[in-house]
N, CA, C and O atoms as a CHARMM CRD file, in Angstrom:
* protein
*
  384
    1    1 MET  N    112.25900 117.63600  92.70500 PROA 1      0.00000
    2    1 MET  CA   111.79200 116.38600  93.24300 PROA 1      0.00000
    3    1 MET  C    111.24700 116.67900  94.63400 PROA 1      0.00000
    4    1 MET  O    111.84100 117.45000  95.38800 PROA 1      0.00000
    5    2 GLY  N    110.13000 116.07100  94.97100 PROA 2      0.00000
    6    2 GLY  CA   109.58600 116.33000  96.29500 PROA 2      0.00000
    7    2 GLY  C    108.51800 115.33400  96.69700 PROA 2      0.00000
    8    2 GLY  O    108.05400 114.53000  95.88900 PROA 2      0.00000
    9    3 PHE  N    108.14000 115.40300  97.95600 PROA 3      0.00000
   10    3 PHE  CA   107.08500 114.55900  98.49300 PROA 3      0.00000
   11    3 PHE  C    106.50400 115.24600  99.71800 PROA 3      0.00000
   12    3 PHE  O    107.05100 116.23800 100.20000 PROA 3      0.00000
   13    4 THR  N    105.40000 114.71800 100.21600 PROA 4      0.00000
   14    4 THR  CA   104.76200 115.26900 101.41600 PROA 4      0.00000
   15    4 THR  C    104.89600 114.28000 102.56600 PROA 4      0.00000
   16    4 THR  O    105.05700 113.07800 102.35200 PROA 4      0.00000
   17    5 THR  N    104.82700 114.79700 103.77500 PROA 5      0.00000
   18    5 THR  CA   104.89900 113.96700 104.96800 PROA 5      0.00000
   19    5 THR  C    104.29900 114.73900 106.13500 PROA 5      0.00000
   20    5 THR  O    104.07800 115.94600 106.03200 PROA 5      0.00000
   21    6 ASP  N    104.03700 114.06700 107.22500 PROA 6      0.00000
   22    6 ASP  CA   103.57600 114.75300 108.42900 PROA 6      0.00000
   23    6 ASP  C    104.72900 115.56900 109.01500 PROA 6      0.00000
   24    6 ASP  O    105.89900 115.23000 108.83700 PROA 6      0.00000
   25    7 ASP  N    104.38500 116.63300 109.70500 PROA 7      0.00000
   26    7 ASP  CA   105.41700 117.53500 110.22200 PROA 7      0.00000
   27    7 ASP  C    106.17800 116.98400 111.42300 PROA 7      0.00000
   28    7 ASP  O    107.17300 117.58000 111.83700 PROA 7      0.00000
   29    8 ASP  N    105.73700 115.86200 111.99700 PROA 8      0.00000
   30    8 ASP  CA   106.41300 115.32500 113.17900 PROA 8      0.00000
   31    8 ASP  C    107.18300 114.02700 112.89000 PROA 8      0.00000
   32    8 ASP  O    107.50100 113.28100 113.81600 PROA 8      0.00000
   33    9 THR  N    107.47900 113.75800 111.63000 PROA 9      0.00000
   34    9 THR  CA   108.18200 112.51900 111.27600 PROA 9      0.00000
   35    9 THR  C    109.68100 112.65600 111.46200 PROA 9      0.00000
   36    9 THR  O    110.21800 113.76100 111.53900 PROA 9      0.00000
   37   10 TRP  N    110.34900 111.50800 111.53200 PROA 10     0.00000
   38   10 TRP  CA   111.80400 111.51200 111.69100 PROA 10     0.00000
   39   10 TRP  C    112.47100 112.16500 110.48800 PROA 10     0.00000
   40   10 TRP  O    113.52700 112.78000 110.63400 PROA 10     0.00000
   41   11 LYS  N    111.86900 112.04300 109.28300 PROA 11     0.00000
   42   11 LYS  CA   112.46100 112.65200 108.08400 PROA 11     0.00000
   43   11 LYS  C    112.60600 114.16000 108.25800 PROA 11     0.00000
   44   11 LYS  O    113.63900 114.74200 107.92800 PROA 11     0.00000
   45   12 VAL  N    111.55700 114.77500 108.77800 PROA 12     0.00000
   46   12 VAL  CA   111.56700 116.22700 108.95500 PROA 12     0.00000
   47   12 VAL  C    112.62300 116.63000 109.98700 PROA 12     0.00000
   48   12 VAL  O    113.37200 117.58300 109.77200 PROA 12     0.00000
   49   13 LYS  N    112.68100 115.91700 111.08700 PROA 13     0.00000
   50   13 LYS  CA   113.67800 116.22100 112.11900 PROA 13     0.00000
   51   13 LYS  C    115.08600 116.06000 111.57300 PROA 13     0.00000
   52   13 LYS  O    115.95300 116.89500 111.83000 PROA 13     0.00000
   53   14 ARG  N    115.32000 114.98100 110.81300 PROA 14     0.00000
   54   14 ARG  CA   116.64200 114.71000 110.25600 PROA 14     0.00000
   55   14 ARG  C    117.04200 115.77200 109.23800 PROA 14     0.00000
   56   14 ARG  O    118.17600 116.25000 109.25100 PROA 14     0.00000
   57   15 ILE  N    116.12000 116.13900 108.36000 PROA 15     0.00000
   58   15 ILE  CA   116.42700 117.14700 107.34000 PROA 15     0.00000
   59   15 ILE  C    116.67100 118.50800 107.97200 PROA 15     0.00000
   60   15 ILE  O    117.54200 119.25200 107.52000 PROA 15     0.00000
   61   16 ASN  N    115.91600 118.84300 109.00900 PROA 16     0.00000
   62   16 ASN  CA   116.15200 120.11300 109.69800 PROA 16     0.00000
   63   16 ASN  C    117.54500 120.15200 110.34100 PROA 16     0.00000
   64   16 ASN  O    118.15200 121.21900 110.44100 PROA 16     0.00000
   65   17 ASN  N    118.04700 118.99400 110.77500 PROA 17     0.00000
   66   17 ASN  CA   119.37700 118.92900 111.37900 PROA 17     0.00000
   67   17 ASN  C    120.48400 118.81300 110.34000 PROA 17     0.00000
   68   17 ASN  O    121.53400 119.44000 110.47600 PROA 17     0.00000
   69   18 THR  N    120.25400 118.01500 109.30600 PROA 18     0.00000
   70   18 THR  CA   121.26400 117.77300 108.27100 PROA 18     0.00000
   71   18 THR  C    120.56000 117.67300 106.92400 PROA 18     0.00000
   72   18 THR  O    119.96900 116.63600 106.62500 PROA 18     0.00000
   73   19 PRO  N    120.60700 118.71900 106.10400 PROA 19     0.00000
   74   19 PRO  CA   119.85800 118.70400 104.84800 PROA 19     0.00000
   75   19 PRO  C    120.49700 117.88200 103.72000 PROA 19     0.00000
   76   19 PRO  O    119.87300 117.71000 102.67300 PROA 19     0.00000
   77   20 ALA  N    121.70500 117.37800 103.90100 PROA 20     0.00000
   78   20 ALA  CA   122.34200 116.57200 102.85500 PROA 20     0.00000
   79   20 ALA  C    121.60100 115.24400 102.70300 PROA 20     0.00000
   80   20 ALA  O    121.28100 114.59100 103.69600 PROA 20     0.00000
   81   21 VAL  N    121.32600 114.84300 101.44800 PROA 21     0.00000
   82   21 VAL  CA   120.60600 113.59900 101.19000 PROA 21     0.00000
   83   21 VAL  C    121.27600 112.81300 100.06200 PROA 21     0.00000
   84   21 VAL  O    122.00100 113.36900  99.23700 PROA 21     0.00000
   85   22 GLU  N    121.01600 111.51800 100.05200 PROA 22     0.00000
   86   22 GLU  CA   121.40500 110.64200  98.95900 PROA 22     0.00000
   87   22 GLU  C    120.14000 109.96200  98.44700 PROA 22     0.00000
   88   22 GLU  O    119.31500 109.49200  99.23100 PROA 22     0.00000
   89   23 ILE  N    119.99600 109.91600  97.13100 PROA 23     0.00000
   90   23 ILE  CA   118.83500 109.30800  96.49900 PROA 23     0.00000
   91   23 ILE  C    119.32100 108.08400  95.71900 PROA 23     0.00000
   92   23 ILE  O    120.23800 108.17300  94.90300 PROA 23     0.00000
   93   24 VAL  N    118.68300 106.93800  95.99000 PROA 24     0.00000
   94   24 VAL  CA   119.02000 105.69800  95.29700 PROA 24     0.00000
   95   24 VAL  C    117.71300 105.04900  94.84200 PROA 24     0.00000
   96   24 VAL  O    116.78800 104.91200  95.64300 PROA 24     0.00000
   97   25 PRO  N    117.62000 104.64600  93.56800 PROA 25     0.00000
   98   25 PRO  CA   116.38600 103.99300  93.12800 PROA 25     0.00000
   99   25 PRO  C    116.17800 102.66100  93.83800 PROA 25     0.00000
  100   25 PRO  O    117.12200 101.89800  94.04900 PROA 25     0.00000
  101   26 SER  N    114.92200 102.39500  94.20400 PROA 26     0.00000
  102   26 SER  CA   114.58600 101.13800  94.86800 PROA 26     0.00000
  103   26 SER  C    113.16600 100.74300  94.48100 PROA 26     0.00000
  104   26 SER  O    112.42700 101.52500  93.88300 PROA 26     0.00000
  105   27 ASN  N    112.79800  99.50400  94.83700 PROA 27     0.00000
  106   27 ASN  CA   111.43300  99.07700  94.56500 PROA 27     0.00000
  107   27 ASN  C    110.53500  99.50300  95.73100 PROA 27     0.00000
  108   27 ASN  O    110.99400 100.18100  96.65000 PROA 27     0.00000
  109   28 MET  N    109.27400  99.11400  95.69600 PROA 28     0.00000
  110   28 MET  CA   108.33400  99.53400  96.74300 PROA 28     0.00000
  111   28 MET  C    108.70500  99.01600  98.12400 PROA 28     0.00000
  112   28 MET  O    108.28900  99.58500  99.13300 PROA 28     0.00000
  113   29 LYS  N    109.48000  97.94800  98.17800 PROA 29     0.00000
  114   29 LYS  CA   109.90200  97.38700  99.46000 PROA 29     0.00000
  115   29 LYS  C    111.23100  97.95500  99.93200 PROA 29     0.00000
  116   29 LYS  O    111.72800  97.56100 100.98700 PROA 29     0.00000
  117   30 GLY  N    111.81700  98.87800  99.16600 PROA 30     0.00000
  118   30 GLY  CA   113.07900  99.49600  99.55600 PROA 30     0.00000
  119   30 GLY  C    114.31500  98.74900  99.11000 PROA 30     0.00000
  120   30 GLY  O    115.42600  99.11300  99.49400 PROA 30     0.00000
  121   31 LYS  N    114.14500  97.69300  98.29300 PROA 31     0.00000
  122   31 LYS  CA   115.29200  96.92100  97.82300 PROA 31     0.00000
  123   31 LYS  C    115.98600  97.68500  96.70700 PROA 31     0.00000
  124   31 LYS  O    115.36300  98.09300  95.72700 PROA 31     0.00000
  125   32 VAL  N    117.29600  97.86800  96.87700 PROA 32     0.00000
  126   32 VAL  CA   118.11100  98.58200  95.89500 PROA 32     0.00000
  127   32 VAL  C    118.77800  97.56300  94.97800 PROA 32     0.00000
  128   32 VAL  O    119.34800  96.57600  95.44300 PROA 32     0.00000
  129   33 GLU  N    118.70400  97.80600  93.68200 PROA 33     0.00000
  130   33 GLU  CA   119.36300  96.93000  92.70500 PROA 33     0.00000
  131   33 GLU  C    120.87400  97.06800  92.82700 PROA 33     0.00000
  132   33 GLU  O    121.38200  98.15400  93.10900 PROA 33     0.00000
  133   34 ASP  N    121.58900  95.97600  92.61800 PROA 34     0.00000
  134   34 ASP  CA   123.05300  96.02600  92.60700 PROA 34     0.00000
  135   34 ASP  C    123.50200  96.98800  91.51300 PROA 34     0.00000
  136   34 ASP  O    122.97800  96.96000  90.39900 PROA 34     0.00000
  137   35 GLY  N    124.46900  97.83500  91.83300 PROA 35     0.00000
  138   35 GLY  CA   125.01300  98.77300  90.85800 PROA 35     0.00000
  139   35 GLY  C    124.18300 100.01700  90.62400 PROA 35     0.00000
  140   35 GLY  O    124.48200 100.79200  89.71500 PROA 35     0.00000
  141   36 ALA  N    123.14700 100.22700  91.42200 PROA 36     0.00000
  142   36 ALA  CA   122.29700 101.41900  91.26000 PROA 36     0.00000
  143   36 ALA  C    123.11100 102.68000  91.54000 PROA 36     0.00000
  144   36 ALA  O    123.95400 102.69800  92.43600 PROA 36     0.00000
  145   37 THR  N    122.85700 103.71100  90.78200 PROA 37     0.00000
  146   37 THR  CA   123.56700 104.97700  90.93400 PROA 37     0.00000
  147   37 THR  C    122.98500 105.78900  92.08500 PROA 37     0.00000
  148   37 THR  O    121.76900 105.94000  92.20000 PROA 37     0.00000
  149   38 THR  N    123.86100 106.30800  92.93000 PROA 38     0.00000
  150   38 THR  CA   123.44900 107.16000  94.04500 PROA 38     0.00000
  151   38 THR  C    123.60900 108.61900  93.64000 PROA 38     0.00000
  152   38 THR  O    124.67700 109.02100  93.17700 PROA 38     0.00000
  153   39 LEU  N    122.56200 109.40900  93.80900 PROA 39     0.00000
  154   39 LEU  CA   122.60100 110.84200  93.55500 PROA 39     0.00000
  155   39 LEU  C    122.64100 111.57500  94.89000 PROA 39     0.00000
  156   39 LEU  O    122.06200 111.11200  95.87300 PROA 39     0.00000
  157   40 THR  N    123.32100 112.71100  94.92800 PROA 40     0.00000
  158   40 THR  CA   123.39200 113.50300  96.15000 PROA 40     0.00000
  159   40 THR  C    122.67700 114.83300  95.94300 PROA 40     0.00000
  160   40 THR  O    122.49600 115.29300  94.81600 PROA 40     0.00000
  161   41 GLY  N    122.28100 115.43100  97.04600 PROA 41     0.00000
  162   41 GLY  CA   121.60300 116.71200  96.96900 PROA 41     0.00000
  163   41 GLY  C    121.30700 117.25100  98.34700 PROA 41     0.00000
  164   41 GLY  O    121.83800 116.77000  99.34900 PROA 41     0.00000
  165   42 THR  N    120.45200 118.25700  98.38600 PROA 42     0.00000
  166   42 THR  CA   120.02400 118.83600  99.65300 PROA 42     0.00000
  167   42 THR  C    118.50400 118.83700  99.69500 PROA 42     0.00000
  168   42 THR  O    117.83400 118.97300  98.67100 PROA 42     0.00000
  169   43 ALA  N    117.98100 118.68300 100.89500 PROA 43     0.00000
  170   43 ALA  CA   116.53400 118.66400 101.08800 PROA 43     0.00000
  171   43 ALA  C    116.13000 119.85800 101.94700 PROA 43     0.00000
  172   43 ALA  O    116.88500 120.30800 102.80900 PROA 43     0.00000
  173   44 ALA  N    114.93300 120.35600 101.69400 PROA 44     0.00000
  174   44 ALA  CA   114.39400 121.46600 102.47900 PROA 44     0.00000
  175   44 ALA  C    112.94900 121.15000 102.84700 PROA 44     0.00000
  176   44 ALA  O    112.19600 120.59900 102.04400 PROA 44     0.00000
  177   45 VAL  N    112.57800 121.50400 104.06200 PROA 45     0.00000
  178   45 VAL  CA   111.20200 121.34600 104.52900 PROA 45     0.00000
  179   45 VAL  C    110.44800 122.61900 104.15700 PROA 45     0.00000
  180   45 VAL  O    110.89500 123.72200 104.47200 PROA 45     0.00000
  181   46 VAL  N    109.29800 122.46900 103.48100 PROA 46     0.00000
  182   46 VAL  CA   108.53500 123.64300 103.04900 PROA 46     0.00000
  183   46 VAL  C    107.10800 123.57900 103.57900 PROA 46     0.00000
  184   46 VAL  O    106.55600 122.50000 103.79100 PROA 46     0.00000
  185   47 LYS  N    106.52700 124.75000 103.78800 PROA 47     0.00000
  186   47 LYS  CA   105.13900 124.88700 104.24400 PROA 47     0.00000
  187   47 LYS  C    104.44900 125.94100 103.38500 PROA 47     0.00000
  188   47 LYS  O    105.06700 126.52600 102.49500 PROA 47     0.00000
  189   48 GLY  N    103.19900 126.17400 103.64800 PROA 48     0.00000
  190   48 GLY  CA   102.46800 127.24000 102.96600 PROA 48     0.00000
  191   48 GLY  C    102.29200 126.98100 101.48100 PROA 48     0.00000
  192   48 GLY  O    101.95500 125.87000 101.07100 PROA 48     0.00000
  193   49 ASP  N    102.52300 128.02400 100.66500 PROA 49     0.00000
  194   49 ASP  CA   102.33800 127.90800  99.22000 PROA 49     0.00000
  195   49 ASP  C    103.27300 126.86800  98.60300 PROA 49     0.00000
  196   49 ASP  O    102.88200 126.15300  97.68100 PROA 49     0.00000
  197   50 ALA  N    104.49700 126.78100  99.10500 PROA 50     0.00000
  198   50 ALA  CA   105.45000 125.79000  98.57600 PROA 50     0.00000
  199   50 ALA  C    104.93200 124.37800  98.85300 PROA 50     0.00000
  200   50 ALA  O    105.03800 123.50100  97.99600 PROA 50     0.00000
  201   51 TYR  N    104.37200 124.15300 100.04800 PROA 51     0.00000
  202   51 TYR  CA   103.76500 122.85000 100.36700 PROA 51     0.00000
  203   51 TYR  C    102.61300 122.56400  99.41800 PROA 51     0.00000
  204   51 TYR  O    102.49400 121.45400  98.90100 PROA 51     0.00000
  205   52 ASP  N    101.76400 123.55900  99.18600 PROA 52     0.00000
  206   52 ASP  CA   100.61800 123.37400  98.29400 PROA 52     0.00000
  207   52 ASP  C    101.07000 122.94000  96.89800 PROA 52     0.00000
  208   52 ASP  O    100.43000 122.09200  96.27600 PROA 52     0.00000
  209   53 SER  N    102.16400 123.51400  96.40600 PROA 53     0.00000
  210   53 SER  CA   102.69500 123.14600  95.08800 PROA 53     0.00000
  211   53 SER  C    103.18600 121.70500  95.06500 PROA 53     0.00000
  212   53 SER  O    102.91600 120.96600  94.11900 PROA 53     0.00000
  213   54 VAL  N    103.91100 121.30600  96.11600 PROA 54     0.00000
  214   54 VAL  CA   104.40900 119.93200  96.20000 PROA 54     0.00000
  215   54 VAL  C    103.22900 118.96000  96.29200 PROA 54     0.00000
  216   54 VAL  O    103.19900 117.95200  95.58600 PROA 54     0.00000
  217   55 ALA  N    102.26500 119.25800  97.15600 PROA 55     0.00000
  218   55 ALA  CA   101.10500 118.37800  97.33600 PROA 55     0.00000
  219   55 ALA  C    100.31700 118.23900  96.03500 PROA 55     0.00000
  220   55 ALA  O     99.86500 117.14300  95.70100 PROA 55     0.00000
  221   56 ALA  N    100.15000 119.33100  95.30300 PROA 56     0.00000
  222   56 ALA  CA    99.41500 119.27400  94.03500 PROA 56     0.00000
  223   56 ALA  C    100.15000 118.40700  93.01200 PROA 56     0.00000
  224   56 ALA  O     99.51400 117.65400  92.27400 PROA 56     0.00000
  225   57 ALA  N    101.46100 118.50200  92.96100 PROA 57     0.00000
  226   57 ALA  CA   102.24600 117.68800  92.02300 PROA 57     0.00000
  227   57 ALA  C    102.15700 116.20600  92.37300 PROA 57     0.00000
  228   57 ALA  O    101.99600 115.36200  91.49200 PROA 57     0.00000
  229   58 VAL  N    102.26500 115.89600  93.66700 PROA 58     0.00000
  230   58 VAL  CA   102.18800 114.49800  94.10400 PROA 58     0.00000
  231   58 VAL  C    100.77900 113.95100  93.86100 PROA 58     0.00000
  232   58 VAL  O    100.62100 112.82300  93.39200 PROA 58     0.00000
  233   59 LYS  N     99.76500 114.74500  94.17600 PROA 59     0.00000
  234   59 LYS  CA    98.37300 114.32900  93.96300 PROA 59     0.00000
  235   59 LYS  C     98.11200 114.07800  92.47600 PROA 59     0.00000
  236   59 LYS  O     97.42100 113.12600  92.11600 PROA 59     0.00000
  237   60 SER  N     98.66600 114.93100  91.62200 PROA 60     0.00000
  238   60 SER  CA    98.49300 114.78000  90.18400 PROA 60     0.00000
  239   60 SER  C     99.12800 113.48200  89.67900 PROA 60     0.00000
  240   60 SER  O     98.56900 112.80400  88.81700 PROA 60     0.00000
  241   61 LYS  N    100.29200 113.14700  90.21900 PROA 61     0.00000
  242   61 LYS  CA   100.99700 111.94400  89.76800 PROA 61     0.00000
  243   61 LYS  C    100.37800 110.66500  90.32200 PROA 61     0.00000
  244   61 LYS  O    100.23600 109.68300  89.59200 PROA 61     0.00000
  245   62 TYR  N    100.00600 110.66400  91.60800 PROA 62     0.00000
  246   62 TYR  CA    99.59000 109.42700  92.26700 PROA 62     0.00000
  247   62 TYR  C     98.08300 109.28400  92.48200 PROA 62     0.00000
  248   62 TYR  O     97.62000 108.20400  92.84800 PROA 62     0.00000
  249   63 GLY  N     97.30900 110.34800  92.26600 PROA 63     0.00000
  250   63 GLY  CA    95.85200 110.27300  92.30300 PROA 63     0.00000
  251   63 GLY  C     95.27700 109.62900  93.55400 PROA 63     0.00000
  252   63 GLY  O     95.45000 110.13700  94.66200 PROA 63     0.00000
  253   64 VAL  N     94.58800 108.50000  93.36700 PROA 64     0.00000
  254   64 VAL  CA    93.88900 107.82200  94.45500 PROA 64     0.00000
  255   64 VAL  C     94.85300 107.37200  95.54600 PROA 64     0.00000
  256   64 VAL  O     94.52500 107.45900  96.73000 PROA 64     0.00000
  257   65 GLN  N     96.02900 106.89600  95.17300 PROA 65     0.00000
  258   65 GLN  CA    97.01000 106.46500  96.17700 PROA 65     0.00000
  259   65 GLN  C     97.34900 107.61400  97.12500 PROA 65     0.00000
  260   65 GLN  O     97.43000 107.41800  98.33700 PROA 65     0.00000
  261   66 TYR  N     97.54700 108.81500  96.57100 PROA 66     0.00000
  262   66 TYR  CA    97.86000 109.97800  97.40500 PROA 66     0.00000
  263   66 TYR  C     96.68500 110.30500  98.31800 PROA 66     0.00000
  264   66 TYR  O     96.87400 110.58800  99.50100 PROA 66     0.00000
  265   67 ARG  N     95.48300 110.26800  97.77600 PROA 67     0.00000
  266   67 ARG  CA    94.30300 110.60600  98.57700 PROA 67     0.00000
  267   67 ARG  C     94.12200 109.63200  99.74600 PROA 67     0.00000
  268   67 ARG  O     93.73300 110.03700 100.84100 PROA 67     0.00000
  269   68 ILE  N     94.40800 108.34700  99.50700 PROA 68     0.00000
  270   68 ILE  CA    94.30500 107.35600 100.57600 PROA 68     0.00000
  271   68 ILE  C     95.34000 107.63900 101.66600 PROA 68     0.00000
  272   68 ILE  O     95.01000 107.60700 102.85200 PROA 68     0.00000
  273   69 MET  N     96.57500 107.91400 101.28200 PROA 69     0.00000
  274   69 MET  CA    97.62100 108.20100 102.26300 PROA 69     0.00000
  275   69 MET  C     97.30200 109.48800 103.02800 PROA 69     0.00000
  276   69 MET  O     97.53500 109.56300 104.23400 PROA 69     0.00000
  277   70 ASP  N     96.77600 110.49100 102.33900 PROA 70     0.00000
  278   70 ASP  CA    96.41200 111.74700 102.98600 PROA 70     0.00000
  279   70 ASP  C     95.29000 111.51600 104.00000 PROA 70     0.00000
  280   70 ASP  O     95.32000 112.07200 105.09800 PROA 70     0.00000
  281   71 LEU  N     94.30900 110.70100 103.63500 PROA 71     0.00000
  282   71 LEU  CA    93.21600 110.37700 104.54900 PROA 71     0.00000
  283   71 LEU  C     93.74700 109.64600 105.78100 PROA 71     0.00000
  284   71 LEU  O     93.34100 109.95000 106.90300 PROA 71     0.00000
  285   72 MET  N     94.65100 108.68700 105.58100 PROA 72     0.00000
  286   72 MET  CA    95.22900 107.95300 106.70800 PROA 72     0.00000
  287   72 MET  C     95.97600 108.90100 107.64800 PROA 72     0.00000
  288   72 MET  O     95.91400 108.74800 108.86800 PROA 72     0.00000
  289   73 SER  N     96.67000 109.86600 107.08500 PROA 73     0.00000
  290   73 SER  CA    97.38600 110.84700 107.89300 PROA 73     0.00000
  291   73 SER  C     96.41000 111.68500 108.72200 PROA 73     0.00000
  292   73 SER  O     96.65200 111.94500 109.90100 PROA 73     0.00000
  293   74 LYS  N     95.32100 112.10100 108.10700 PROA 74     0.00000
  294   74 LYS  CA    94.32200 112.90500 108.82700 PROA 74     0.00000
  295   74 LYS  C     93.66900 112.11000 109.95100 PROA 74     0.00000
  296   74 LYS  O     93.44500 112.64200 111.03800 PROA 74     0.00000
  297   75 VAL  N     93.36400 110.84200 109.69700 PROA 75     0.00000
  298   75 VAL  CA    92.77500 109.98200 110.72800 PROA 75     0.00000
  299   75 VAL  C     93.75900 109.80500 111.88300 PROA 75     0.00000
  300   75 VAL  O     93.37400 109.88400 113.05000 PROA 75     0.00000
  301   76 SER  N     95.02100 109.56800 111.55500 PROA 76     0.00000
  302   76 SER  CA    96.04500 109.39900 112.58400 PROA 76     0.00000
  303   76 SER  C     96.15100 110.63900 113.46700 PROA 76     0.00000
  304   76 SER  O     96.26800 110.52600 114.68700 PROA 76     0.00000
  305   77 ARG  N     96.11000 111.80000 112.86500 PROA 77     0.00000
  306   77 ARG  CA    96.18800 113.04000 113.63100 PROA 77     0.00000
  307   77 ARG  C     94.96100 113.21200 114.52600 PROA 77     0.00000
  308   77 ARG  O     95.07900 113.69900 115.65100 PROA 77     0.00000
  309   78 ARG  N     93.79100 112.81900 114.03700 PROA 78     0.00000
  310   78 ARG  CA    92.57800 112.89900 114.85400 PROA 78     0.00000
  311   78 ARG  C     92.68400 112.00000 116.06500 PROA 78     0.00000
  312   78 ARG  O     92.34000 112.39800 117.17800 PROA 78     0.00000
  313   79 VAL  N     93.16700 110.76900 115.84200 PROA 79     0.00000
  314   79 VAL  CA    93.30900 109.80200 116.93700 PROA 79     0.00000
  315   79 VAL  C     94.27500 110.34600 117.98900 PROA 79     0.00000
  316   79 VAL  O     94.04400 110.19800 119.18900 PROA 79     0.00000
  317   80 LYS  N     95.35300 110.97200 117.53300 PROA 80     0.00000
  318   80 LYS  CA    96.34400 111.54600 118.45800 PROA 80     0.00000
  319   80 LYS  C     95.88100 112.90100 119.00400 PROA 80     0.00000
  320   80 LYS  O     96.53200 113.48200 119.87300 PROA 80     0.00000
  321   81 ARG  N     94.75900 113.39600 118.49000 PROA 81     0.00000
  322   81 ARG  CA    94.22600 114.71400 118.87300 PROA 81     0.00000
  323   81 ARG  C     95.24600 115.82100 118.64000 PROA 81     0.00000
  324   81 ARG  O     95.36100 116.76800 119.41700 PROA 81     0.00000
  325   82 ASP  N     95.97100 115.66800 117.55600 PROA 82     0.00000
  326   82 ASP  CA    97.00200 116.62500 117.17800 PROA 82     0.00000
  327   82 ASP  C     96.35300 117.76000 116.39600 PROA 82     0.00000
  328   82 ASP  O     95.72200 117.53000 115.36500 PROA 82     0.00000
  329   83 LYS  N     96.50800 118.97300 116.88600 PROA 83     0.00000
  330   83 LYS  CA    95.91700 120.12700 116.22200 PROA 83     0.00000
  331   83 LYS  C     96.92700 120.85600 115.33800 PROA 83     0.00000
  332   83 LYS  O     96.60900 121.90300 114.77400 PROA 83     0.00000
  333   84 GLY  N     98.13900 120.31500 115.21200 PROA 84     0.00000
  334   84 GLY  CA    99.19300 120.97300 114.45100 PROA 84     0.00000
  335   84 GLY  C     98.94700 120.96300 112.95500 PROA 84     0.00000
  336   84 GLY  O     97.94800 120.43000 112.47100 PROA 84     0.00000
  337   85 ASP  N     99.87300 121.55900 112.24100 PROA 85     0.00000
  338   85 ASP  CA    99.84200 121.60000 110.79100 PROA 85     0.00000
  339   85 ASP  C     99.87900 120.16100 110.27300 PROA 85     0.00000
  340   85 ASP  O    100.75800 119.39300 110.66400 PROA 85     0.00000
  341   86 PRO  N     98.94100 119.78300 109.40100 PROA 86     0.00000
  342   86 PRO  CA    98.84700 118.38600 108.99600 PROA 86     0.00000
  343   86 PRO  C     99.99500 117.87200 108.14300 PROA 86     0.00000
  344   86 PRO  O    100.19000 116.66100 108.04800 PROA 86     0.00000
  345   87 GLY  N    100.73600 118.73600 107.53700 PROA 87     0.00000
  346   87 GLY  CA   101.80100 118.21900 106.70200 PROA 87     0.00000
  347   87 GLY  C    102.76500 119.27500 106.22700 PROA 87     0.00000
  348   87 GLY  O    102.52100 120.47800 106.32600 PROA 87     0.00000
  349   88 VAL  N    103.86300 118.78300 105.71000 PROA 88     0.00000
  350   88 VAL  CA   104.88700 119.63600 105.11900 PROA 88     0.00000
  351   88 VAL  C    105.34300 118.97500 103.82900 PROA 88     0.00000
  352   88 VAL  O    105.08600 117.79500 103.58800 PROA 88     0.00000
  353   89 GLY  N    106.01500 119.74900 103.01700 PROA 89     0.00000
  354   89 GLY  CA   106.62100 119.19900 101.81000 PROA 89     0.00000
  355   89 GLY  C    108.11400 119.08400 102.01100 PROA 89     0.00000
  356   89 GLY  O    108.72200 119.86900 102.73800 PROA 89     0.00000
  357   90 ILE  N    108.69500 118.10000 101.36000 PROA 90     0.00000
  358   90 ILE  CA   110.14800 117.96500 101.32300 PROA 90     0.00000
  359   90 ILE  C    110.54200 118.17300  99.87200 PROA 90     0.00000
  360   90 ILE  O    110.10000 117.43500  98.99000 PROA 90     0.00000
  361   91 VAL  N    111.37100 119.17500  99.62500 PROA 91     0.00000
  362   91 VAL  CA   111.83800 119.46700  98.28500 PROA 91     0.00000
  363   91 VAL  C    113.32200 119.12200  98.21300 PROA 91     0.00000
  364   91 VAL  O    114.11700 119.61200  99.01500 PROA 91     0.00000
  365   92 ILE  N    113.69000 118.28700  97.26000 PROA 92     0.00000
  366   92 ILE  CA   115.07900 117.84900  97.11400 PROA 92     0.00000
  367   92 ILE  C    115.66500 118.48900  95.86400 PROA 92     0.00000
  368   92 ILE  O    115.09500 118.41100  94.77600 PROA 92     0.00000
  369   93 THR  N    116.81500 119.12200  96.04800 PROA 93     0.00000
  370   93 THR  CA   117.55200 119.70600  94.92700 PROA 93     0.00000
  371   93 THR  C    118.81500 118.87800  94.73400 PROA 93     0.00000
  372   93 THR  O    119.64600 118.78000  95.63700 PROA 93     0.00000
  373   94 LEU  N    118.95300 118.28500  93.55600 PROA 94     0.00000
  374   94 LEU  CA   120.11200 117.43600  93.28900 PROA 94     0.00000
  375   94 LEU  C    121.35300 118.28200  93.02800 PROA 94     0.00000
  376   94 LEU  O    121.26500 119.38100  92.48100 PROA 94     0.00000
  377   95 SER  N    122.50900 117.75600  93.42700 PROA 95     0.00000
  378   95 SER  CA   123.78200 118.42200  93.16500 PROA 95     0.00000
  379   95 SER  C    124.12600 118.25000  91.69700 PROA 95     0.00000
  380   95 SER  O    123.62700 117.34600  91.02700 PROA 95     0.00000
  381   96 ASP  N    124.97900 119.12500  91.21500 PROA 96     0.00000
  382   96 ASP  CA   125.40300 119.03500  89.79500 PROA 96     0.00000
  383   96 ASP  C    126.29600 117.86800  89.53800 PROA 96     0.00000
  384   96 ASP  O    126.73000 117.66000  88.40500 PROA 96     0.00000
């Protein structure tokens, strides 16, 4: 399981400090259904080829939605004049 994000987000800072995560299903607004099952696991920040694999999987699943979010991220970085790496992948491994 994975997703992409900018390298300067709070998610990346938090995962670098504490890789333990909990995953709970929710709707697009973040509302969790009563009785939803919580899964636990660990998250890792990836770059390079691993990032490319995560980005390709997300792009394949979400298509135009992913491209729009990626474009917004690039525009935001231009406005901030940020020359850093445009993104990283977050890979989550669920516990047994």
